[in-house]
TORKOL-4160 file (C-alpha; in steps of 0.2 Angstrom, whole numbers, padded with zeros to 4 digits, m for minus):
455
<pt num="1" X="0258" Y="m0249" Z="0069"/>
<pt num="2" X="0264" Y="m0253" Z="0087"/>
<pt num="3" X="0264" Y="m0268" Z="0097"/>
<pt num="4" X="0272" Y="m0271" Z="0114"/>
<pt num="5" X="0283" Y="m0256" Z="0111"/>
<pt num="6" X="0288" Y="m0261" Z="0093"/>
<pt num="7" X="0284" Y="m0250" Z="0078"/>
<pt num="8" X="0283" Y="m0255" Z="0060"/>
<pt num="9" X="0275" Y="m0247" Z="0044"/>
<pt num="10" X="0258" Y="m0254" Z="0040"/>
<pt num="11" X="0249" Y="m0242" Z="0028"/>
<pt num="12" X="0249" Y="m0224" Z="0022"/>
<pt num="13" X="0243" Y="m0211" Z="0035"/>
<pt num="14" X="0225" Y="m0208" Z="0038"/>
<pt num="15" X="0216" Y="m0192" Z="0032"/>
<pt num="16" X="0202" Y="m0182" Z="0039"/>
<pt num="17" X="0185" Y="m0191" Z="0034"/>
<pt num="18" X="0193" Y="m0208" Z="0033"/>
<pt num="19" X="0182" Y="m0223" Z="0040"/>
<pt num="20" X="0193" Y="m0236" Z="0048"/>
<pt num="21" X="0185" Y="m0253" Z="0052"/>
<pt num="22" X="0193" Y="m0264" Z="0065"/>
<pt num="23" X="0190" Y="m0282" Z="0062"/>
<pt num="24" X="0194" Y="m0294" Z="0076"/>
<pt num="25" X="0193" Y="m0313" Z="0074"/>
<pt num="26" X="0196" Y="m0320" Z="0092"/>
<pt num="27" X="0194" Y="m0338" Z="0085"/>
<pt num="28" X="0209" Y="m0336" Z="0074"/>
<pt num="29" X="0217" Y="m0323" Z="0085"/>
<pt num="30" X="0219" Y="m0311" Z="0070"/>
<pt num="31" X="0217" Y="m0292" Z="0069"/>
<pt num="32" X="0213" Y="m0284" Z="0052"/>
<pt num="33" X="0209" Y="m0266" Z="0047"/>
<pt num="34" X="0199" Y="m0258" Z="0032"/>
<pt num="35" X="0200" Y="m0240" Z="0027"/>
<pt num="36" X="0184" Y="m0234" Z="0018"/>
<pt num="37" X="0179" Y="m0252" Z="0014"/>
<pt num="38" X="0196" Y="m0257" Z="0006"/>
<pt num="39" X="0206" Y="m0271" Z="0015"/>
<pt num="40" X="0222" Y="m0266" Z="0023"/>
<pt num="41" X="0226" Y="m0284" Z="0026"/>
<pt num="42" X="0231" Y="m0293" Z="0042"/>
<pt num="43" X="0239" Y="m0282" Z="0055"/>
<pt num="44" X="0243" Y="m0295" Z="0069"/>
<pt num="45" X="0241" Y="m0313" Z="0073"/>
<pt num="46" X="0241" Y="m0320" Z="0090"/>
<pt num="47" X="0228" Y="m0310" Z="0099"/>
<pt num="48" X="0222" Y="m0317" Z="0116"/>
<pt num="49" X="0207" Y="m0311" Z="0125"/>
<pt num="50" X="0199" Y="m0303" Z="0134"/>
<pt num="51" X="0200" Y="m0287" Z="0124"/>
<pt num="52" X="0190" Y="m0270" Z="0123"/>
<pt num="53" X="0189" Y="m0257" Z="0110"/>
<pt num="54" X="0202" Y="m0243" Z="0112"/>
<pt num="55" X="0209" Y="m0227" Z="0104"/>
<pt num="56" X="0223" Y="m0215" Z="0109"/>
<pt num="57" X="0223" Y="m0197" Z="0103"/>
<pt num="58" X="0240" Y="m0189" Z="0101"/>
<pt num="59" X="0234" Y="m0170" Z="0100"/>
<pt num="60" X="0221" Y="m0159" Z="0106"/>
<pt num="61" X="0214" Y="m0156" Z="0088"/>
<pt num="62" X="0212" Y="m0175" Z="0085"/>
<pt num="63" X="0194" Y="m0181" Z="0085"/>
<pt num="64" X="0186" Y="m0198" Z="0082"/>
<pt num="65" X="0169" Y="m0205" Z="0082"/>
<pt num="66" X="0163" Y="m0223" Z="0084"/>
<pt num="67" X="0149" Y="m0223" Z="0072"/>
<pt num="68" X="0144" Y="m0242" Z="0071"/>
<pt num="69" X="0148" Y="m0259" Z="0078"/>
<pt num="70" X="0142" Y="m0271" Z="0064"/>
<pt num="71" X="0136" Y="m0288" Z="0070"/>
<pt num="72" X="0145" Y="m0301" Z="0060"/>
<pt num="73" X="0137" Y="m0317" Z="0064"/>
<pt num="74" X="0145" Y="m0334" Z="0064"/>
<pt num="75" X="0139" Y="m0341" Z="0047"/>
<pt num="76" X="0136" Y="m0358" Z="0056"/>
<pt num="77" X="0121" Y="m0349" Z="0065"/>
<pt num="78" X="0113" Y="m0345" Z="0048"/>
<pt num="79" X="0105" Y="m0359" Z="0039"/>
<pt num="80" X="0095" Y="m0350" Z="0025"/>
<pt num="81" X="0098" Y="m0351" Z="0007"/>
<pt num="82" X="0098" Y="m0332" Z="0004"/>
<pt num="83" X="0114" Y="m0321" Z="0004"/>
<pt num="84" X="0118" Y="m0304" Z="m0001"/>
<pt num="85" X="0126" Y="m0304" Z="m0018"/>
<pt num="86" X="0143" Y="m0295" Z="m0017"/>
<pt num="87" X="0143" Y="m0295" Z="m0037"/>
<pt num="88" X="0127" Y="m0285" Z="m0037"/>
<pt num="89" X="0130" Y="m0272" Z="m0024"/>
<pt num="90" X="0132" Y="m0253" Z="m0025"/>
<pt num="91" X="0149" Y="m0246" Z="m0026"/>
<pt num="92" X="0150" Y="m0240" Z="m0008"/>
<pt num="93" X="0144" Y="m0256" Z="0001"/>
<pt num="94" X="0155" Y="m0268" Z="0010"/>
<pt num="95" X="0147" Y="m0286" Z="0011"/>
<pt num="96" X="0154" Y="m0298" Z="0024"/>
<pt num="97" X="0150" Y="m0317" Z="0021"/>
<pt num="98" X="0135" Y="m0313" Z="0011"/>
<pt num="99" X="0126" Y="m0308" Z="0028"/>
<pt num="100" X="0132" Y="m0291" Z="0034"/>
<pt num="101" X="0131" Y="m0276" Z="0023"/>
<pt num="102" X="0138" Y="m0259" Z="0028"/>
<pt num="103" X="0139" Y="m0243" Z="0018"/>
<pt num="104" X="0157" Y="m0237" Z="0019"/>
<pt num="105" X="0157" Y="m0221" Z="0008"/>
<pt num="106" X="0147" Y="m0209" Z="m0003"/>
<pt num="107" X="0157" Y="m0210" Z="m0018"/>
<pt num="108" X="0144" Y="m0219" Z="m0029"/>
<pt num="109" X="0130" Y="m0208" Z="m0024"/>
<pt num="110" X="0118" Y="m0205" Z="m0009"/>
<pt num="111" X="0111" Y="m0222" Z="m0010"/>
<pt num="112" X="0118" Y="m0240" Z="m0012"/>
<pt num="113" X="0108" Y="m0255" Z="m0015"/>
<pt num="114" X="0112" Y="m0274" Z="m0014"/>
<pt num="115" X="0102" Y="m0288" Z="m0021"/>
<pt num="116" X="0100" Y="m0305" Z="m0014"/>
<pt num="117" X="0107" Y="m0321" Z="m0022"/>
<pt num="118" X="0090" Y="m0328" Z="m0026"/>
<pt num="119" X="0076" Y="m0324" Z="m0039"/>
<pt num="120" X="0059" Y="m0328" Z="m0031"/>
<pt num="121" X="0045" Y="m0332" Z="m0043"/>
<pt num="122" X="0034" Y="m0345" Z="m0034"/>
<pt num="123" X="0031" Y="m0352" Z="m0016"/>
<pt num="124" X="0031" Y="m0344" Z="0001"/>
<pt num="125" X="0047" Y="m0337" Z="0008"/>
<pt num="126" X="0053" Y="m0327" Z="0024"/>
<pt num="127" X="0069" Y="m0319" Z="0029"/>
<pt num="128" X="0074" Y="m0308" Z="0044"/>
<pt num="129" X="0085" Y="m0292" Z="0043"/>
<pt num="130" X="0093" Y="m0286" Z="0059"/>
<pt num="131" X="0097" Y="m0268" Z="0060"/>
<pt num="132" X="0115" Y="m0265" Z="0066"/>
<pt num="133" X="0114" Y="m0246" Z="0064"/>
<pt num="134" X="0104" Y="m0233" Z="0054"/>
<pt num="135" X="0108" Y="m0215" Z="0055"/>
<pt num="136" X="0091" Y="m0208" Z="0050"/>
<pt num="137" X="0075" Y="m0213" Z="0041"/>
<pt num="138" X="0082" Y="m0219" Z="0024"/>
<pt num="139" X="0085" Y="m0237" Z="0026"/>
<pt num="140" X="0075" Y="m0248" Z="0014"/>
<pt num="141" X="0071" Y="m0267" Z="0015"/>
<pt num="142" X="0060" Y="m0275" Z="0002"/>
<pt num="143" X="0060" Y="m0284" Z="m0015"/>
<pt num="144" X="0064" Y="m0277" Z="m0032"/>
<pt num="145" X="0064" Y="m0282" Z="m0050"/>
<pt num="146" X="0081" Y="m0284" Z="m0058"/>
<pt num="147" X="0090" Y="m0271" Z="m0068"/>
<pt num="148" X="0089" Y="m0256" Z="m0057"/>
<pt num="149" X="0104" Y="m0244" Z="m0055"/>
<pt num="150" X="0112" Y="m0250" Z="m0038"/>
<pt num="151" X="0119" Y="m0233" Z="m0035"/>
<pt num="152" X="0102" Y="m0224" Z="m0038"/>
<pt num="153" X="0088" Y="m0218" Z="m0027"/>
<pt num="154" X="0078" Y="m0234" Z="m0023"/>
<pt num="155" X="0062" Y="m0224" Z="m0024"/>
<pt num="156" X="0064" Y="m0223" Z="m0043"/>
<pt num="157" X="0063" Y="m0242" Z="m0044"/>
<pt num="158" X="0050" Y="m0250" Z="m0055"/>
<pt num="159" X="0037" Y="m0259" Z="m0044"/>
<pt num="160" X="0046" Y="m0252" Z="m0029"/>
<pt num="161" X="0042" Y="m0263" Z="m0014"/>
<pt num="162" X="0049" Y="m0258" Z="0003"/>
<pt num="163" X="0048" Y="m0255" Z="0022"/>
<pt num="164" X="0057" Y="m0239" Z="0025"/>
<pt num="165" X="0065" Y="m0235" Z="0042"/>
<pt num="166" X="0053" Y="m0220" Z="0044"/>
<pt num="167" X="0038" Y="m0231" Z="0044"/>
<pt num="168" X="0033" Y="m0230" Z="0026"/>
<pt num="169" X="0027" Y="m0245" Z="0017"/>
<pt num="170" X="0025" Y="m0247" Z="m0002"/>
<pt num="171" X="0020" Y="m0262" Z="m0012"/>
<pt num="172" X="0022" Y="m0263" Z="m0031"/>
<pt num="173" X="0023" Y="m0244" Z="m0031"/>
<pt num="174" X="0007" Y="m0241" Z="m0021"/>
<pt num="175" X="0008" Y="m0232" Z="m0005"/>
<pt num="176" X="0001" Y="m0244" Z="0009"/>
<pt num="177" X="0004" Y="m0234" Z="0024"/>
<pt num="178" X="0015" Y="m0220" Z="0032"/>
<pt num="179" X="0010" Y="m0225" Z="0049"/>
<pt num="180" X="0020" Y="m0241" Z="0052"/>
<pt num="181" X="0032" Y="m0241" Z="0066"/>
<pt num="182" X="0049" Y="m0234" Z="0062"/>
<pt num="183" X="0064" Y="m0246" Z="0065"/>
<pt num="184" X="0081" Y="m0242" Z="0072"/>
<pt num="185" X="0097" Y="m0251" Z="0079"/>
<pt num="186" X="0092" Y="m0267" Z="0087"/>
<pt num="187" X="0076" Y="m0270" Z="0078"/>
<pt num="188" X="0072" Y="m0286" Z="0068"/>
<pt num="189" X="0063" Y="m0284" Z="0052"/>
<pt num="190" X="0054" Y="m0299" Z="0044"/>
<pt num="191" X="0049" Y="m0300" Z="0026"/>
<pt num="192" X="0036" Y="m0313" Z="0022"/>
<pt num="193" X="0033" Y="m0316" Z="0003"/>
<pt num="194" X="0020" Y="m0327" Z="m0005"/>
<pt num="195" X="0024" Y="m0327" Z="m0024"/>
<pt num="196" X="0009" Y="m0338" Z="m0028"/>
<pt num="197" X="m0002" Y="m0325" Z="m0022"/>
<pt num="198" X="0010" Y="m0311" Z="m0027"/>
<pt num="199" X="0008" Y="m0304" Z="m0009"/>
<pt num="200" X="0021" Y="m0297" Z="0004"/>
<pt num="201" X="0020" Y="m0292" Z="0022"/>
<pt num="202" X="0032" Y="m0284" Z="0034"/>
<pt num="203" X="0035" Y="m0286" Z="0052"/>
<pt num="204" X="0045" Y="m0277" Z="0065"/>
<pt num="205" X="0050" Y="m0288" Z="0080"/>
<pt num="206" X="0036" Y="m0300" Z="0076"/>
<pt num="207" X="0022" Y="m0288" Z="0075"/>
<pt num="208" X="0014" Y="m0285" Z="0057"/>
<pt num="209" X="0017" Y="m0267" Z="0051"/>
<pt num="210" X="0009" Y="m0268" Z="0033"/>
<pt num="211" X="0006" Y="m0279" Z="0018"/>
<pt num="212" X="0000" Y="m0278" Z="0000"/>
<pt num="213" X="m0002" Y="m0287" Z="m0017"/>
<pt num="214" X="0001" Y="m0285" Z="m0035"/>
<pt num="215" X="0020" Y="m0290" Z="m0036"/>
<pt num="216" X="0028" Y="m0293" Z="m0052"/>
<pt num="217" X="0031" Y="m0311" Z="m0058"/>
<pt num="218" X="0048" Y="m0312" Z="m0051"/>
<pt num="219" X="0057" Y="m0302" Z="m0038"/>
<pt num="220" X="0074" Y="m0301" Z="m0028"/>
<pt num="221" X="0076" Y="m0297" Z="m0010"/>
<pt num="222" X="0086" Y="m0281" Z="m0008"/>
<pt num="223" X="0091" Y="m0268" Z="0005"/>
<pt num="224" X="0096" Y="m0250" Z="0001"/>
<pt num="225" X="0107" Y="m0239" Z="0013"/>
<pt num="226" X="0109" Y="m0220" Z="0013"/>
<pt num="227" X="0121" Y="m0215" Z="0026"/>
<pt num="228" X="0139" Y="m0220" Z="0029"/>
<pt num="229" X="0140" Y="m0234" Z="0042"/>
<pt num="230" X="0122" Y="m0239" Z="0040"/>
<pt num="231" X="0123" Y="m0258" Z="0042"/>
<pt num="232" X="0111" Y="m0273" Z="0043"/>
<pt num="233" X="0114" Y="m0292" Z="0045"/>
<pt num="234" X="0103" Y="m0305" Z="0037"/>
<pt num="235" X="0099" Y="m0318" Z="0050"/>
<pt num="236" X="0088" Y="m0334" Z="0052"/>
<pt num="237" X="0080" Y="m0336" Z="0035"/>
<pt num="238" X="0066" Y="m0349" Z="0035"/>
<pt num="239" X="0064" Y="m0350" Z="0017"/>
<pt num="240" X="0063" Y="m0367" Z="0007"/>
<pt num="241" X="0067" Y="m0360" Z="m0010"/>
<pt num="242" X="0060" Y="m0367" Z="m0025"/>
<pt num="243" X="0056" Y="m0384" Z="m0019"/>
<pt num="244" X="0053" Y="m0389" Z="m0037"/>
<pt num="245" X="0071" Y="m0389" Z="m0039"/>
<pt num="246" X="0078" Y="m0393" Z="m0022"/>
<pt num="247" X="0067" Y="m0406" Z="m0015"/>
<pt num="248" X="0061" Y="m0416" Z="m0030"/>
<pt num="249" X="0068" Y="m0430" Z="m0040"/>
<pt num="250" X="0076" Y="m0426" Z="m0057"/>
<pt num="251" X="0068" Y="m0437" Z="m0071"/>
<pt num="252" X="0084" Y="m0433" Z="m0082"/>
<pt num="253" X="0095" Y="m0441" Z="m0069"/>
<pt num="254" X="0085" Y="m0457" Z="m0065"/>
<pt num="255" X="0089" Y="m0475" Z="m0071"/>
<pt num="256" X="0077" Y="m0480" Z="m0085"/>
<pt num="257" X="0070" Y="m0494" Z="m0074"/>
<pt num="258" X="0063" Y="m0480" Z="m0062"/>
<pt num="259" X="0047" Y="m0470" Z="m0065"/>
<pt num="260" X="0048" Y="m0452" Z="m0059"/>
<pt num="261" X="0031" Y="m0443" Z="m0058"/>
<pt num="262" X="0028" Y="m0428" Z="m0068"/>
<pt num="263" X="0030" Y="m0415" Z="m0054"/>
<pt num="264" X="0046" Y="m0424" Z="m0048"/>
<pt num="265" X="0039" Y="m0427" Z="m0031"/>
<pt num="266" X="0040" Y="m0446" Z="m0031"/>
<pt num="267" X="0050" Y="m0460" Z="m0039"/>
<pt num="268" X="0046" Y="m0479" Z="m0040"/>
<pt num="269" X="0054" Y="m0494" Z="m0048"/>
<pt num="270" X="0044" Y="m0500" Z="m0063"/>
<pt num="271" X="0037" Y="m0518" Z="m0061"/>
<pt num="272" X="0042" Y="m0531" Z="m0074"/>
<pt num="273" X="0026" Y="m0541" Z="m0077"/>
<pt num="274" X="0020" Y="m0547" Z="m0061"/>
<pt num="275" X="0037" Y="m0546" Z="m0052"/>
<pt num="276" X="0039" Y="m0535" Z="m0038"/>
<pt num="277" X="0058" Y="m0536" Z="m0038"/>
<pt num="278" X="0064" Y="m0529" Z="m0055"/>
<pt num="279" X="0082" Y="m0527" Z="m0052"/>
<pt num="280" X="0087" Y="m0510" Z="m0045"/>
<pt num="281" X="0086" Y="m0491" Z="m0050"/>
<pt num="282" X="0095" Y="m0475" Z="m0044"/>
<pt num="283" X="0088" Y="m0458" Z="m0045"/>
<pt num="284" X="0096" Y="m0441" Z="m0040"/>
<pt num="285" X="0088" Y="m0425" Z="m0033"/>
<pt num="286" X="0086" Y="m0410" Z="m0043"/>
<pt num="287" X="0098" Y="m0399" Z="m0033"/>
<pt num="288" X="0117" Y="m0399" Z="m0033"/>
<pt num="289" X="0125" Y="m0396" Z="m0016"/>
<pt num="290" X="0141" Y="m0387" Z="m0019"/>
<pt num="291" X="0143" Y="m0372" Z="m0007"/>
<pt num="292" X="0151" Y="m0374" Z="0010"/>
<pt num="293" X="0135" Y="m0374" Z="0019"/>
<pt num="294" X="0124" Y="m0387" Z="0029"/>
<pt num="295" X="0109" Y="m0395" Z="0020"/>
<pt num="296" X="0096" Y="m0407" Z="0027"/>
<pt num="297" X="0082" Y="m0417" Z="0019"/>
<pt num="298" X="0071" Y="m0432" Z="0024"/>
<pt num="299" X="0069" Y="m0447" Z="0013"/>
<pt num="300" X="0052" Y="m0454" Z="0015"/>
<pt num="301" X="0049" Y="m0472" Z="0009"/>
<pt num="302" X="0031" Y="m0479" Z="0008"/>
<pt num="303" X="0024" Y="m0496" Z="0004"/>
<pt num="304" X="0009" Y="m0506" Z="0007"/>
<pt num="305" X="0007" Y="m0509" Z="0026"/>
<pt num="306" X="0008" Y="m0528" Z="0025"/>
<pt num="307" X="0022" Y="m0529" Z="0012"/>
<pt num="308" X="0039" Y="m0536" Z="0017"/>
<pt num="309" X="0051" Y="m0522" Z="0015"/>
<pt num="310" X="0064" Y="m0524" Z="0002"/>
<pt num="311" X="0082" Y="m0517" Z="0003"/>
<pt num="312" X="0086" Y="m0499" Z="m0002"/>
<pt num="313" X="0100" Y="m0487" Z="m0001"/>
<pt num="314" X="0099" Y="m0469" Z="0005"/>
<pt num="315" X="0113" Y="m0456" Z="0003"/>
<pt num="316" X="0122" Y="m0444" Z="m0009"/>
<pt num="317" X="0130" Y="m0446" Z="m0026"/>
<pt num="318" X="0141" Y="m0436" Z="m0038"/>
<pt num="319" X="0131" Y="m0428" Z="m0053"/>
<pt num="320" X="0140" Y="m0439" Z="m0065"/>
<pt num="321" X="0136" Y="m0456" Z="m0057"/>
<pt num="322" X="0132" Y="m0471" Z="m0068"/>
<pt num="323" X="0113" Y="m0473" Z="m0065"/>
<pt num="324" X="0114" Y="m0491" Z="m0070"/>
<pt num="325" X="0124" Y="m0494" Z="m0054"/>
<pt num="326" X="0119" Y="m0493" Z="m0036"/>
<pt num="327" X="0124" Y="m0480" Z="m0022"/>
<pt num="328" X="0141" Y="m0484" Z="m0014"/>
<pt num="329" X="0148" Y="m0493" Z="m0029"/>
<pt num="330" X="0165" Y="m0487" Z="m0034"/>
<pt num="331" X="0163" Y="m0469" Z="m0041"/>
<pt num="332" X="0145" Y="m0469" Z="m0035"/>
<pt num="333" X="0144" Y="m0459" Z="m0019"/>
<pt num="334" X="0139" Y="m0465" Z="m0002"/>
<pt num="335" X="0124" Y="m0476" Z="0003"/>
<pt num="336" X="0116" Y="m0483" Z="0019"/>
<pt num="337" X="0105" Y="m0498" Z="0016"/>
<pt num="338" X="0090" Y="m0505" Z="0025"/>
<pt num="339" X="0101" Y="m0517" Z="0036"/>
<pt num="340" X="0113" Y="m0503" Z="0042"/>
<pt num="341" X="0127" Y="m0506" Z="0030"/>
<pt num="342" X="0137" Y="m0491" Z="0024"/>
<pt num="343" X="0144" Y="m0492" Z="0006"/>
<pt num="344" X="0158" Y="m0480" Z="0002"/>
<pt num="345" X="0166" Y="m0480" Z="m0015"/>
<pt num="346" X="0165" Y="m0499" Z="m0017"/>
<pt num="347" X="0169" Y="m0504" Z="0001"/>
<pt num="348" X="0156" Y="m0508" Z="0014"/>
<pt num="349" X="0155" Y="m0510" Z="0033"/>
<pt num="350" X="0141" Y="m0511" Z="0046"/>
<pt num="351" X="0136" Y="m0496" Z="0056"/>
<pt num="352" X="0142" Y="m0504" Z="0072"/>
<pt num="353" X="0159" Y="m0502" Z="0065"/>
<pt num="354" X="0158" Y="m0484" Z="0061"/>
<pt num="355" X="0171" Y="m0479" Z="0073"/>
<pt num="356" X="0185" Y="m0489" Z="0064"/>
<pt num="357" X="0177" Y="m0491" Z="0047"/>
<pt num="358" X="0192" Y="m0488" Z="0037"/>
<pt num="359" X="0201" Y="m0502" Z="0045"/>
<pt num="360" X="0187" Y="m0515" Z="0044"/>
<pt num="361" X="0178" Y="m0510" Z="0027"/>
<pt num="362" X="0178" Y="m0524" Z="0014"/>
<pt num="363" X="0177" Y="m0522" Z="m0005"/>
<pt num="364" X="0159" Y="m0526" Z="m0012"/>
<pt num="365" X="0158" Y="m0535" Z="m0028"/>
<pt num="366" X="0144" Y="m0530" Z="m0040"/>
<pt num="367" X="0128" Y="m0521" Z="m0034"/>
<pt num="368" X="0128" Y="m0514" Z="m0017"/>
<pt num="369" X="0109" Y="m0515" Z="m0017"/>
<pt num="370" X="0110" Y="m0534" Z="m0019"/>
<pt num="371" X="0123" Y="m0537" Z="m0006"/>
<pt num="372" X="0116" Y="m0548" Z="0008"/>
<pt num="373" X="0124" Y="m0546" Z="0025"/>
<pt num="374" X="0119" Y="m0555" Z="0041"/>
<pt num="375" X="0113" Y="m0540" Z="0051"/>
<pt num="376" X="0095" Y="m0536" Z="0055"/>
<pt num="377" X="0085" Y="m0521" Z="0048"/>
<pt num="378" X="0092" Y="m0505" Z="0055"/>
<pt num="379" X="0075" Y="m0495" Z="0051"/>
<pt num="380" X="0058" Y="m0497" Z="0057"/>
<pt num="381" X="0042" Y="m0494" Z="0047"/>
<pt num="382" X="0026" Y="m0486" Z="0054"/>
<pt num="383" X="0010" Y="m0487" Z="0045"/>
<pt num="384" X="0019" Y="m0492" Z="0029"/>
<pt num="385" X="0031" Y="m0477" Z="0031"/>
<pt num="386" X="0050" Y="m0476" Z="0034"/>
<pt num="387" X="0058" Y="m0459" Z="0037"/>
<pt num="388" X="0077" Y="m0456" Z="0036"/>
<pt num="389" X="0085" Y="m0439" Z="0039"/>
<pt num="390" X="0101" Y="m0435" Z="0030"/>
<pt num="391" X="0112" Y="m0420" Z="0034"/>
<pt num="392" X="0126" Y="m0415" Z="0023"/>
<pt num="393" X="0138" Y="m0402" Z="0030"/>
<pt num="394" X="0150" Y="m0396" Z="0017"/>
<pt num="395" X="0158" Y="m0384" Z="0029"/>
<pt num="396" X="0164" Y="m0399" Z="0040"/>
<pt num="397" X="0164" Y="m0412" Z="0026"/>
<pt num="398" X="0152" Y="m0424" Z="0034"/>
<pt num="399" X="0137" Y="m0434" Z="0030"/>
<pt num="400" X="0125" Y="m0439" Z="0044"/>
<pt num="401" X="0111" Y="m0451" Z="0045"/>
<pt num="402" X="0097" Y="m0452" Z="0058"/>
<pt num="403" X="0081" Y="m0461" Z="0061"/>
<pt num="404" X="0067" Y="m0461" Z="0073"/>
<pt num="405" X="0075" Y="m0448" Z="0084"/>
<pt num="406" X="0092" Y="m0457" Z="0085"/>
<pt num="407" X="0108" Y="m0454" Z="0076"/>
<pt num="408" X="0115" Y="m0468" Z="0066"/>
<pt num="409" X="0132" Y="m0460" Z="0062"/>
<pt num="410" X="0142" Y="m0449" Z="0051"/>
<pt num="411" X="0155" Y="m0451" Z="0037"/>
<pt num="412" X="0169" Y="m0438" Z="0036"/>
<pt num="413" X="0179" Y="m0433" Z="0021"/>
<pt num="414" X="0164" Y="m0428" Z="0010"/>
<pt num="415" X="0168" Y="m0418" Z="m0005"/>
<pt num="416" X="0156" Y="m0408" Z="m0016"/>
<pt num="417" X="0147" Y="m0407" Z="m0028"/>
<pt num="418" X="0134" Y="m0420" Z="m0023"/>
<pt num="419" X="0115" Y="m0424" Z="m0025"/>
<pt num="420" X="0103" Y="m0432" Z="m0014"/>
<pt num="421" X="0101" Y="m0450" Z="m0020"/>
<pt num="422" X="0091" Y="m0466" Z="m0018"/>
<pt num="423" X="0093" Y="m0484" Z="m0025"/>
<pt num="424" X="0077" Y="m0494" Z="m0025"/>
<pt num="425" X="0075" Y="m0513" Z="m0027"/>
<pt num="426" X="0056" Y="m0515" Z="m0026"/>
<pt num="427" X="0042" Y="m0508" Z="m0037"/>
<pt num="428" X="0031" Y="m0508" Z="m0021"/>
<pt num="429" X="0041" Y="m0494" Z="m0013"/>
<pt num="430" X="0038" Y="m0476" Z="m0017"/>
<pt num="431" X="0051" Y="m0463" Z="m0012"/>
<pt num="432" X="0050" Y="m0444" Z="m0010"/>
<pt num="433" X="0061" Y="m0430" Z="m0003"/>
<pt num="434" X="0055" Y="m0418" Z="0011"/>
<pt num="435" X="0062" Y="m0403" Z="0021"/>
<pt num="436" X="0074" Y="m0408" Z="0034"/>
<pt num="437" X="0076" Y="m0400" Z="0052"/>
<pt num="438" X="0088" Y="m0387" Z="0047"/>
<pt num="439" X="0078" Y="m0370" Z="0046"/>
<pt num="440" X="0063" Y="m0377" Z="0056"/>
<pt num="441" X="0070" Y="m0376" Z="0074"/>
<pt num="442" X="0075" Y="m0358" Z="0073"/>
<pt num="443" X="0073" Y="m0344" Z="0086"/>
<pt num="444" X="0058" Y="m0334" Z="0087"/>
<pt num="445" X="0059" Y="m0315" Z="0082"/>
<pt num="446" X="0058" Y="m0310" Z="0100"/>
<pt num="447" X="0072" Y="m0322" Z="0105"/>
<pt num="448" X="0083" Y="m0316" Z="0090"/>
<pt num="449" X="0081" Y="m0298" Z="0096"/>
<pt num="450" X="0087" Y="m0303" Z="0113"/>
<pt num="451" X="0101" Y="m0313" Z="0107"/>
<pt num="452" X="0108" Y="m0301" Z="0095"/>
<pt num="453" X="0106" Y="m0286" Z="0107"/>
<pt num="454" X="0116" Y="m0296" Z="0120"/>
<pt num="455" X="0131" Y="m0298" Z="0107"/>
């Protein structure tokens, strides 16, 4: 390797047929190389742009070809749950950040398949696949059952369901059409899946190409690549996967004073006799947030319109929280109460002091839900409803709250694993979890194609 006239040994010489991948990270200023999919490690640190791709040939017999320019998206731009599973990928595939998949060799066979990280058995889901490069007509996008040989021909799959790059669409093994539009580099393919109806439809750049039904009980998203340097990127997934688990309350992680409805959609404090106030109760959401991703949900509190609101706490809690305590007590996560007080591991402060909370926070004795500050309510009710949006960013380590279109503030230094959590103090209040804004305000298919082509 040479730099500024200096030469040093970096790796073994290249051979005819080798595929060299150049990986440039301008944010970190790092240059890395891969040979036939295997990492050669970091080559140089300290890159400064602007830079362009370049190659120097030392002899007349030398010949190189730029076969592909994989689009490696900033993972912060992708908010979906789905990823490509590197542990369930064909031998010749290189998976980057669970998003970009490129075929690097033909050692495992003509085809190489990768499955998604999620098994889908109910609900409606959709995801988009951007085509970085396809050499000919043998790129498959669809859903499959588990257990298929990942290095075998995808046309031998049981219940094979795919949109092939030559315009062929099959659903559950049945030929739907050979006349869909072929797709190529720069196209965006959308898979829309309704597992309640066992139906799937495929779109190209937002235009429907074909659909069918009769899918098996559970399927996995998949793609299959044929040619070296064929490449795709998963982008802008709009799926809210398995809301039964992710946005419902967990009856097994609820205080005994709380009643969680059978389907887990709502939770409510049990009344003691005729008393509306029956102490306090904490409940955790079904899903555990542990990956370095961004998550968002809306906590909806409902009560009779004329009822005087009682205190509550909204926030996050560790999976092993003592449910007889309230949010924000020592070892009990973070909670924000009705009056705008934050409670963080046994200390509290008002949201007006968020900028220097570590200096002004005071210890709270006993239940945070029963703490009485002097502030006015921080939240408003409309028609007996109060909505609070919570955004947990485990990449940044922050927890953000917002209400009625305004940001309340963020707490830093957040560490996983965590669950959505609420502490109630009144049996007149009913609480539920709902999808947050992440995943809703995404680009249209047409915008995505324009954005990605411009990269």
